[in-house]
N, C-alpha and C positions, 0 to 999 in steps of 0.2 A: 530283540523284536524279530528275531530270524522265524519264530512261532507263529507270525503274521503273515508268515510267506507259505506259497501252496506246496512249495519243496518239501519241507519236513516232514509233513503228514504223508507224502507218496512215498517217500525214500523210507520211511518207519513201515509202512506196509510192505515194500520190497524186501527189506531186510528181514520180516516177519515170515514171507511167504518164502524165502531162501532157508530160513531154519525149519519150517515146517516141512518143506520138499525135502530135506536133505537129512531128514531121521534124527534131527538134534531134540526133539520133545520125545522120542520112544520111550515108553515106560516112565516117564519123567514128567512129572506134574510141573511145568514151568510156567512163572509168574514174569512177564515183561511189562517194562513202562514204555508209552509211547503215545503222542498226541492223536488223537479221533475227531473227525469231523463228523457229526451226527446230527439231521435235519436243519443242517446251516450252522450249527453251533461246535464251537471247538471245546474237545474237553481234556482233561489233563487223567489219562487213564492206566488201568493195570490190564494187562491182556492175559490170561488164563489157558493155558492150551496141555494139550495132552494128545501124545499119540498122531500127531499132524495135524489135527483137528482144532478149534477154537472153541474153547467151552463157555467162557463169559468175559464180556468187557466190563470192567466196574471202572467207573468215572470218579473223578475225586468228590467229596462232599464238601471240603473247606479248604479254601485256599489260601496261601501263605503271601500276605498283603503287607508286612511292615518290615523294618530293619532294610536288610539288602534285598529283599521279594518285593516283585509286582506281578505276581501271576495273575491278579485279575485284570491287567492289561493285555492278557494273551488268551485267558481261559476263562470260560464260566463253570460256576460250580452245578453238579446237578440239583436241579431244582424239581424234579417229579416224585420227590419223594421215594420210598420203598418199594418203587414199581421197575419192573422189567420191560422194555421194548424192543421190537426187532431193528437191527440195523444191517442193511445191505450190503455184504463184503463187495470190494473191489473185484473186478473180472480175474488179475492176474493172482489173488490171493485166492479165490473159488478153485481155480486149477490147481494153487498149491496144496489145498489140503487132503486129506486123505479121501473124506467122503464127499468132497465135490460141494462142501456147504453153499450156500447162497445169502443164507442170514446167521447171524447169531445173537443172542440177547446181550442188549447193553442195560447198565442198571446196577445199583448196590445191593447185588445178590450174593448168594453163598452157593456154592457145589456140595451137594450131596452125594458123597462115593458111597461105595458099597460099603464101608466099614468106619466112616467117620464122615464129619462136614468140615470142609475148609473155607476159611474168608479172607478176604484182604482189605489193606486199608494202606494209606500213603502218607507218609512224611509228616506235614503240618496237622495230619488228623489226629496224630499220637501224643501233639503239644496242645490239644484243645482241650478246655474244661469237660466236654460233653464229647468224647471219643468216639468213634464209630463201634471201636471194638467191645466198648460196653455191652451195647444192644445184640452185636452180633456173638457175643459169650452169652448172654441171656435167651438166645435164639439157638445155642448148640453148637456153633461155632468151636470146633475143639483145637484148630491150628488156624491162627492167623498170620499172617504174611505181611511184610511193611517192606516196600521199595521206596528206598529215603535217599533225599539229596541234602543230608544235613551236613551246613559246612562247622569247620574247626573255628573255636572263640577259644580262648584262653580261660580253664577252669569250667569248661561247658559241658564234659562227658559225665561229671557226676549227674547233673540234671537229666540228662540223655539214659543213664542208668537207671536213676531212679524211676523215669517214667515207665520205660522197659519193662522191670521188674514190677511195678505197681500194675500193668496192663493184666497180668496173669496172678497176681498175688490174691485179690479177693474173689474173683470170678474163677479163676485156676484154669489151664490151657496152658498149651504150647505156642509161643508168641517167637516168629521167625523173623529177625531184623537184618537187611541187608542194607549199605551206604557206600554210595560213590567213593572213589579214592582216586585224588590228584586233584590238577588244578583244572577250574572249567573254563578256562581261556582269559580268565580276568582276576580280578582280586579275591576272589575266596579258594579256599583249601579244603577239600572235602576228607575227612581224614580216615575213612572206612570204619574198622571195629566192628563188624559184622558180629551177630551173637545170637544163641538160642537160649530163652526163657522159658522153665518150666514150672507151673505152678510158683511164679515168683521169684524162684531162684535160677540163675545163669549157669548152663551146664556146658556151653560151649561160647570160645569168645575169639576175634580175629585180631590183627595188630591195629592200633588207633592209627599208627603212620607207617606207611610202606611204599617202596620202589615199585612194587611189583604191580601190573596192570589188573592182574585176576588174582584174589583169593579165594579159595573155598574153605568155609566153615561148616562142618557135619556135628550130628550128634544122632544117638539114639535116646528115643523117647518112649514113656509107656502110655497109652491113652487110658488105660486101664485107673491108673492112679487118679488123672484128671476125673475121669467119671467118678470114681469113690468121694472123691474131696467134694466135686461139688453136691453131690447127692446129699451128702452128711450136713451141707449149709443149709439148713431149714430157710432162712430168711431170703436166701439169696433164690432156692427154689421158687418161693412166693413170687419173686420179682419177676422169674423167668417165666410161670406159670400165666403172667399177665403183661409181659412186655409185648411192645410192638411186632408185628410179624414180618419177618424180613422173608420175600421170597426166594426158594431153592432151584436152582438146577441140576437134575439127576444125573450123575454119571455113573455107567456100569464100570466101573474100576476098583479094583482091591488095593491101597495104598500101604497096609498094614503089611509087616514082614514075619509069618508065623515061625519063624527060625527058632527053635529052644536055645541057640547057642548064642542069640542076640540078647545083651544085659542093658538097662538105660544107662545112660552117662552119669556120672556123679556130678552133683554140684561143684563149682570151683570158684575160687577166690577171684574176684573181678581185679583185672590189672588197670588202675588208672596212673598215668603219668603225673608226677607233679609237675606244677607250672615251670619250674627250669627244664625239665626234660622237654615240656611241649612247644618250648622257645626253641630247644636245641634244632628239635624234630620237625616240626610243621612246616617252619620257613624254611630249612634244608630242603626238604622233600620239593616244596612249591619250585624252589630255585631250579633243582634236577628237571623236573616237570617243564617249566617253562624254557630251560636252555635245550633240551632235547628236541621239543615242539619248534621253537625258533630255528631251531639249527643253524644257532649262530657257534662263535669258536670258544666263548668260554665270557669269563666277568672281570669287569676293571671295575676298580673302587679307589677314589682319591683319599689315600690313607692319612690323616692327618695327626695320629698320637693321641687323638681324643677316645672318649667313651663311644660314640655312636658309629664312627667308620671303624674302630675297633670292633664292637660287636658284630657289625656287617660281614667283616673279614673273616672273623671268627664262625661266623654261620655260613658261609661258602667252604670254609677249612672243613667244616662239619660234613658239609655235602659230598666234600671228596673223600671222605671216611666212609662214608655210607655209601657211597658207591663202590668202593674197595669191599667193602663187606659183602655187599650183595654180588658182586662178582665172584668172591669166593665162595660164596653160598651156590654160585651154580646159577644165577640169573641170567640166562641168555640174553633177554630184551635189553636188560641195562648194558650189557656188554656189548652187543650190537649197535645200540646207541650211543656209546661213547666211540666206536671204533668210525663210527658215522661223524661224528662231532670233531675228531681228532684227523681225520681223513685217513684214516690206517686200517684198511680191512682185514688186515690179518695180525694186528696187534693180540700181544697175549696179555692173559687178565690181568691187571695191574694189582700188586701186592705192597707198592709203599703209597700211603696217601699224600704224603708230602711231594714226591715226584709227579705224582698226578697234579697236585696243586698247581704244580710249577708248570705245566701246561694249559691248566684251565683257568687259572685266577692271576691277574695281573694289578699291581700296586704302584701309587707314586704317590711322594711326598712331596707338595708343591708349596714351599718355603717362601718367604719375603722376611724384610729386613723385622717386622714384626714375629717372626716365628722364633721359639725358645730351641736352645740343644737339647733339651729332655723328650719334647715332642716330637723332633726330629729321629732321637734314638729310639724311642718306644715305637715308632712306627718302623723302623728297620729291625726292630729286635723280632715283635709282633709276625711280620712278614715273613721271618726267618724261621719261625717256629711253625707257621703253618705251612710253609713250603712256597708261597707266592712269587712269581718272578716281578722283584720289585724295584725300583728307579729311585734316585733321588734327585730331585730339582730345585730350583728357584727360578722365580718368574718374576723378578724384581725388573727385568730388563722390559717385560711386557707393560707392568705397570707404569714405569718410567716413561715408555714410548708413548703410552693413553695420555698420561699427563702432559707431556710436550704437545701433543696434538691439540688439547683444550687449551691450553696457555698461547695456542695458535688462531685458535677460534675465539677464544676471550682473553684477550692481552690486558685488560684493565684490572682482573682481579685472579688472585691464586688461592683456592681454597687451601684450608689448613686442620691439622687432626685438632682436638680438644687440647690436647697434650702440649701444642705448640701454638695457644693462642685463641684459637676459635672461641667464638661463642653462640654460632649458629649451628644447632644441631644439622642440618642440612649438609653441611661441610663434613662435618664428623663421618654424617652415615653415607655419603657419596664417596668418599676415600676408603672407607671398609667394604663397600658394595662393587668398587672396581675390581680387588682382590679377590673378591668371592665368584664374580661373574667369569672373569678371565681365568681362575680355573677349570668353570664348567668347561669352557671352550676349549682349552688346552686339554681337559679328561676327555673330550670326544675327538680331539685328534689322536690323541694317543690309545684310544680304544679300536678307531681304526686302523693304526698304522702299526702298532706294537707286533699284533700276530705277522704281518707282512714283513717287519724288521726280522722276524725269527723264522722267516720261509714255512709258517702256519698256516693253516685255511681260516677262511671265514674272518669276521671282524667280534667285537667285543660290546657284550651288554654291559651299559654304564648302569651301577646301582648307585641310587639313592641313600644317603644315610642320617634322615632327620626322624626324629621321635613322634610320636602322638601328640605329646605335649607340647613341643615347638610348635608344631601345625596348628594346634589350637589357638596359641598364644599368638601366632603369625612371627615368631622369633626366628625367622631365615629371610636370607635375600633372596627376591622373585627371580628366578632365572640364574641361580648360581648353583653349587655343588646340590642343590636337593633337585634341581632338574634331571631326571635322570631316565632309564627306561622302566625301571621298576625299583621298588625299595621293600626289602623284606623285614624294616621294622618299625615302619612307618604307622602302623597302629599299635604299635605297645609303649606302654607308658617309662617314663624315664625311671620310676621307683624298681620296675620289673627289670627293667635292662642294667641297673646296677647290679639288683641280685643275680640276675644270670651270669654276669662279669665275674662274680665271685666264683659262682658256680663252674663256669668252663675255665677260668684260670686250673681248677683242679682234676675235673672232669673229661675235658677236652685235650688236656696237657698242652694247653699254652698259658704258662704263667705269668707271662708278662702282662694279660689281662688284668692282674691285680693291681702292677704297677699304674696302669693307667687310669683304673678304679681310684686310685689312691689319689690322682692328681685333681685339682681344682677345674671344673669344665671351662675352660675358657675357648673363644674365636680366635685369638691372636691375631686379630685387624688392626688394632690400635698400636702404638708405642708403650712399651713400658715405663711407668714415670717410677720415681721412687717411693712417693705414696699411694702410688695406684696401677692396678694390674688390671686386666678387663677381664670379669668374670661373668658365665651366662646366668646368675641368678641376682647379680647385682644390676645388669643390664636389662633384664625380665623384668626386675621389680615386684618378682615374686619368688617362690620356692618352686621346684618341681612338684613336692610332694603335695604343695596347695594346688597347684595347676592341676594335677589328677584327679582331685575333688572336687574343682569346679568341672573339670571335663565329665566326670560320672552323674553330677547334678544337672548338668546342662542337657544332656544326651539321655541318659538311661532314666533319671527322675525327671526330665522336661521341664527344668524349672528356668525360667525367667530370672531377669535381676532379684526381685520380691521375694518370689519362692527360694530363689538362693539365700539371700539375706535369712529370711524364717530358720532354714534349715541350719545356716551355719552359726545363728545366734545360740543354738541349743548345743552347738557341737563345739564351737571356739569361745564364746562369751564369757561373760562372769559367771563364776561359780563352776567351768569346767576345768579341763587341764592344762589348759593352753591360757583360760583366763583374759582374753581381751575384752578391751570394754565394747561397747555396742557400737560405738563410731568407727573403733578400728576394726572392726567387722564389717561395717558400710563401706567403710574406704576400700578395703580390700574387695569386696564385690564388684563396686563402682570402677576399682582400678583394673579389674579384669575385663569386664563387660566394655570397657574404653578400649583395652587393646583388641579385643576379640572381634570389634565392629570394624575398626581402622585395617584392620588386617582380613578380614575375611575374605576380600576380594582374591586373596593367594591361593584359596581351597580351590580356584577354578582353575589353575595350571600345577596342582600338586601333583607328585609322581604316582601313578598306580601303585599302591602299596599292598602287602599281604594283608589280609582283616585278621586282627587277633583280639580286638577290643571292641565292646559295643559302642564307647564314647568317643569313636574315631570322627573326625571332622570331615571327611573326605565327602565331597558334594556328588560326587558323581552319582548313586544310587543309594547311598547310605544316609546322607543327613541333606536333607532337600531344605536347607534355609536358604534366605537370600544371601547375596554377597555385596550387596549395598546397603549400609546402616547410616543413621545419624549418631554419630556416638556419643551425643550429647542423652541420649536416653531419658529427656527432659520429664514425660510424665513419669517412668518407673523408677527414675532417681528422686524425684519430688516425694512419691509414693513411700520409697524406701526412708527417708527423712522424715515422713510423718509417723511411719511406723517406728521408727527408731526413738521418737520422743515419746509416743504412747509406750511402747515397752520400758524406759527409762522412768516414764512417770510411775509405771506399775510398780517397778523395782522398787522407787522409792517409797511406796505406801506401804509395799512388804518387808521393807526397812533392809534391805539387799536383794543380792542377785536371786534369780530364778531358781527356786529348788530343782535339783536335775528330774525329779518326778512329776513336776507340773510342766515342763517344757513342751511337752506333746500338745499343748493348747494352742501354742503358736501356730500351728497347721488348721487350727479351726476356722 
């Protein structure tokens, strides 16, 4: 919402004036992004500059308005068609330009240079079905730029790469794609990976994850090849001859270099990280960006010996490994930031990531009488492998104190665990929640005082350790250890986290991760009985794998209870590999939506999480559903019952389960 203020456009013009005045655009055609007010309307624009002058302001034609984005809240799409208008420049910008410009053309035009035509599109426009680059290429644009702000999602780069290659595979040409790098000050991480594509082939690619503030990607391209390819594609020529005319701004500047020693850059194999590498690199870079920009002293994790906190710890450990590598590679910005964080202006570049982790990363095991020796040992061993400053504690003293206080104010009753004879779920949950919430309180105390106890600067950022599936189900205590400053795994599925743990045990040098993975997930908040040990999936009444499917259907497929039932009858019902009955599928869907609805209120206090999955239930700006529901879902559940009966009757007529090829009719 800062875009609704007057300052961002004003400051953008001030920065642009500085760039023009100080010669940064001399003999370089530059494409900058900034908000621009024109005729009382705010546009998201590309500003193309050369030799100290502004050549064209190109407003965005299609705005991103789904998922994490609300562009239409701040900007208006250009609605005047393929027309250029005059924009009067601010006085300070006029003075900064070489020719003392007073006006500049604004609109979706192209630059007709002396030897080629250059045009621009912006971010979301690449993802739309009728992308501007189509008509721009048909109008002769040989080079198209895209200044993008595309955030990281697991498994998203393949789609982005296909679109970039596709932008020039049919119409030919050069596509220059630039993407933001780093944390946007919130939940998103922009993963860079700038590239140059020529006639459908990538000839240059930047890093997808980087701790560098700036990365330059360059290539030599042959425009003659593009012209030859286009002219030989006759059906393309027919469309170009009848295409909508895009206005041009003539620029007396030769872009191409005639040097005989220049040769085109060859096509390269595109580097796409596998999902486990993405989990290792994306959140780690986000954590570093957040730490250096918040200017805190490091991170704190309540290390339970379980899968989620172990994964968070491994990500912080990998952040330290990446910092050491960047310093070794000569990244002076990272070293400068590290010196500031640690309060040592003259420290040498670190060479040991475990030694660095011991200064930036603090962990604590907070045990109770319900904790096991195994989880305590796993936490200790993993912290040692990472290098974290680790302490081992028992919080029974404060749990007992709180119970004593309760007995003082409610002397006529004493709550009991289920194992001790309670038949009321409220008692059992309350006694578990006491432990969970006290861990949060103690954790924040340690985060503030542990650096002080070691004469180190700053305080620590507390990291949350809940995954996306538990958030979706509401399987966490409100204001427990899930209440933290940020959470690097809060939108990553449990199934992906399991795969990552096995990967990290080998690739990151933390073998204890495999020991954690082999143990059954448990909260360890109830007493262990001879015939009962608390485990997560039993507590939840559903598996993590099923939760992941519910989440994908609910958010990405936009499925309510009835639509989800239709989809899962096909996937899990009779005749499928799982072979569940129609009633079993219906019961599973109802159980999920019941727990989802009674726990949805917890999303209002969910710790800000690294955004990695599109089925994240984060209600800040990604998932704008209400947080108060009727858990009865009376109309929807009755509809499921009716549909179930119809399907069963139809199956009986067929003489068996729905044939796999016929299942698609369920969506009709």
